[in-house]
Every structure is written in structure tokens, then in C-alpha cells.
Steps between C-alpha positions, in 0.01 A plus 500: 500500500182694566235490232376822351147608592240354267158618389275230358224637278211279392155496346299320237695501173447820297397698807806726484777334704775614261363852481487515879859377531625760252299778664642411842855491362453849358447627853722273711845371407462132411583230248195361317573143398321294234225260602646210700232232529766243594650671805330280759665193348836678495475574872368166629695444826458122524731446203834643392507802273674283244206257499252787476683656206527161329120474512469841336743471208220386265241739642397744226456788743849442641649475150367845417732643763801355312712479813781255565371237746855431619549863598186491713614180671852637557368821654265305723788288628667826603202580719294709257128412524384333175256770391757769573755301299261488204430874507870575549590285201250687284642837607858399438423373152293799389633786713856381567460561873283397794277759661361511851161622383191340647341249263148533357354174369174538303425134422116496492455189716718632785209560735353155438835358621534747786532236774785327319676827412475633854632172641787466253610861452285752678425842357491867586154521344237311302293714266177384337377688194140465388325623186154506344435129424351593162822672395717225647312221322504698175878536529541129576309411184717730287828341607646222289521277809145587597182302469310463175161614621325686775382194692855365532644843588240552774575156645871585504430831675287324764765237570779754532292732716416217739868405522588859582227523766658201677837676498347825621336315789841369608658846484212668684535244779878477535650829379226756425748785542674384181189486281391785273230539236511714187214574261625492142282788381625724782856405409437616143347824619757592765791263574636723775169505686430128448842401635531752779419257784747242371774760461451617858520145634805384307833630618640533147694790353305727267566491128619844396567487130521148364684279749285188472548219251223306322594176325275465195463167313583543132191314387270747681688813392206663320270439798751642747557811290141594578542420868818704527316802367180622666222248431140601540209279593380311193123460475489345152332199658177699481504476120641147488248322724127489439270611780411138567872413532556791737218372718657152485830640631322694774311193610812290548726767653263690729612289799843667499581724795550796265188447283313791659756740350399395149146361506222732608256221579499129557422276203296185541446191291839505329484126445201549271686740271601344171801596295430523130679378188736798512672353803549164327646664190768671708651160577586445135758781498682411818735226364651753258549750783677237709736408215599866466546521876725193503719652231538814707596301808781331309666841503603482862721728705441841655551867448568744782309824541571772752197671652 
């Protein structure tokens, strides 16, 4: 059985990977699947699919999908590639039928694992979305899973960016024709214009009136309601961070390849900048946020939206 074309979207968490996936599905017929951080383990060729699935049964990310491991194994034994079997199982359970739509996967760390994904599954395209680091770090701090203070959030951003750069280097060397970049702010302003190059490259059918499906996790329903509407660029970070904190972010993110789009001038001496008591106080609230987030994640399963 031939696998459906796949588009792997990636970027630092909170840069807009889900928004990009939904925007692309509004224009091209596709199935947008939930985040699948475990897919590389599922597709490991040196072991049987049964052994791979057995390793995943206790994986929280895999549990969220609520799919029958036996069904995935059975389909794989019939010649269906493991990832295709997983997506097909999800469609049958929630839609009652399998589709032949291309698959859009918006797991944020996709690009950092590009070499493994290209080796195991291949893709029609890899799309990297980037966003103002100040807005991205602000959004990371606001999430229940996020980091309690600015210093920790900036360190997370740096680590993830460096992981993505390694993946981008692989793609630029081995399959540059598959790699695309999207600026989040341009996507907010004009999705059609921002995605025009990708649409021309991909040989997908055009979406004319709601033919794409987006699987939305129940525990992120409120967040996805905003994404499925028409989100605008949020600049509330300007009021949240002090000027000193904004300079701190600039200093530690100005090495990014897209920094010139957001920072008018280079900032020096970032290591000398000190974060005040306000940043330490933020850490006190985070445990309560994480408890609320855990309770939400206990409500697993998905909804299906047509876009």
C-alpha cells in the first residue's frame, strides 16, 4: 500500500505550527492530525511493529490518541505502513471511513527530527514557521506546561532553536526542494499570500468549501477555537515584559537566522543584564497552572472539525 503524501510542519513551540497546519488545510485538501511526538518510535525498522507499539502503550502522547494498538499491528501485518495505520485507525474511529487525503503533521519538533523522518517515512514537504522570539517566549510562559520564569523560557527557546537549526541543515543539504519557510506574522496578515509558494509546489487538490479535516484534542478545545477562527498577531508581550526583560530576550535570541526581521539593531552585553524579583515571583504560580493543565489532559480524545 502506498502511503499518502505527508507535510511535516515544525518550529519552536508556540511559534504557530497548529495555525499553519489549519491555514494550509483551508486551502489544500488534507487531514490535519494531532501532534504525534512518538511516530519515530512507531516506525523504527529494526524491530517489529508489535515491539514498537508495545514500547508506546504507556507513552502519554500515544495514550492521548486513544487508538487500539492491536488494530495498528494488524493493519501493519497486512502491509500498511505503521504511521499510515495509525492515521487510518484515527479516521475510522472518528469519521467512520478512511480518506485518501494527504496528511499534515504539525508536531513542533518535526524539523529537529528531520533526518529521522526523511529516512523512515519521507515527506512531500517540510515547513518551518518562525515568529518574533519575544512573542514566542511570552506564549511559552503563559502555557501551563511552560516555564516558570523568563530565564528558563529563554533557555528552552535557545535549545529548541538549535535543535531545529540542525534539522534545517540536514534538509538544506539533502532535499532543499522540500523545505519551505513561513513567517508567522505574514501568515496572520495574509494566509493565501504566505502559503502561495507551498501551494504551487505541492500537487494537492484545492479545498473548495470545507473538505479538509482537523482533529482537535479535547483538552485544547478553547485554544483551537481561536485558531480555527482568524487569529491576529498578539503583541501583549509588550505590556507583560519590562524593557530590561525585552532586552534580555533580544540578547539571547539575536543569533537566530530570522532575528533581523524583528530586531532593528544588535544588542550587546546580554549576559550582564539582570532579571529582577518580578521574574522570580512568576515561578510561584506555575505549579498551580500545571495542576490545572494535568486535569485538562485527563480529558483525552479528539473532536473533528471541517475547514
